[in-house]
C-alpha positions in Angstrom: 2.1 11.5 -16.9 2.4 8.2 -15.2 0.0 6.9 -12.5 0.1 4.0 -10.0 -3.0 1.9 -9.2 -4.2 1.9 -5.6 -7.4 0.4 -4.1 -9.4 3.5 -4.5 -8.2 4.7 -7.8 -5.0 6.2 -9.3 -2.2 8.5 -7.9 0.2 10.4 -10.0 3.6 8.7 -9.7 5.6 12.0 -9.6 3.6 13.2 -6.6 4.4 10.3 -4.3 6.9 11.1 -1.6 6.8 8.0 0.6 5.1 4.6 0.9 5.1 3.1 4.4 3.8 -0.2 6.0 2.6 -0.1 9.6 0.9 -2.3 12.3 -1.4 -0.7 14.9 -2.8 -2.6 17.9 -6.3 -1.9 19.0 -7.1 -1.8 22.7 -10.1 -4.1 22.1 -7.7 -6.7 20.6 -6.6 -7.3 17.1 -4.2 -5.5 14.9 -4.7 -3.1 12.0 -2.3 -3.8 9.1 -2.0 -0.7 7.1 -0.2 1.0 4.2 0.3 4.8 4.0 1.0 6.5 0.7 2.2 10.0 1.3 1.9 12.8 -1.3 0.3 16.2 -0.9 -2.5 14.2 0.7 -2.0 11.1 2.8 -3.8 7.9 1.7 -4.3 5.2 4.3 -5.3 1.6 3.4 -5.8 -0.7 6.3 -7.6 -3.9 7.4 -8.2 -5.3 10.8 -6.7 -8.6 11.9 -8.8 -10.0 14.7 -6.2 -12.6 15.3 -6.5 -16.4 15.9 -8.9 -18.4 13.8 -10.7 -15.2 12.7 -7.6 -13.8 10.8 -8.3 -13.6 7.1 -4.9 -12.6 5.7 -4.9 -8.9 6.3 -1.1 -8.7 6.8 -0.6 -10.6 3.6 -3.0 -8.2 1.8 -1.1 -5.2 3.1 2.3 -6.7 2.1 1.0 -7.6 -1.4 -0.4 -4.1 -1.8 2.9 -2.6 -0.8 4.9 -4.8 -3.2 2.5 -3.9 -6.0 2.9 -0.2 -5.4 6.7 -0.5 -5.1 6.8 -2.5 -8.3 4.8 0.2 -10.1 6.9 3.0 -8.7 10.2 1.4 -9.7 9.1 0.0 -13.0 11.4 1.3 -15.8 9.8 2.1 -19.1 10.8 0.0 -22.0 12.9 2.1 -24.3 13.8 1.0 -27.7 17.4 1.8 -28.7 17.8 3.1 -32.2 
């Protein structure tokens, strides 16, 4: 069995149905940048961007996490040819 690494542990690769990025505005201001990994259970990973000078790279964090998961899911195993 193959697994992918996520912030709170591991998820079996064959159980993942979809990985989706999203942005969600808060009524108090600021934006949540999130990533949703859907399998039998939905896993949400998000951080709040308060905007302006207080922003600490949450959108970048989300995009890097997405690319890392995508890379793990599409990674081909090295197979030696005989």
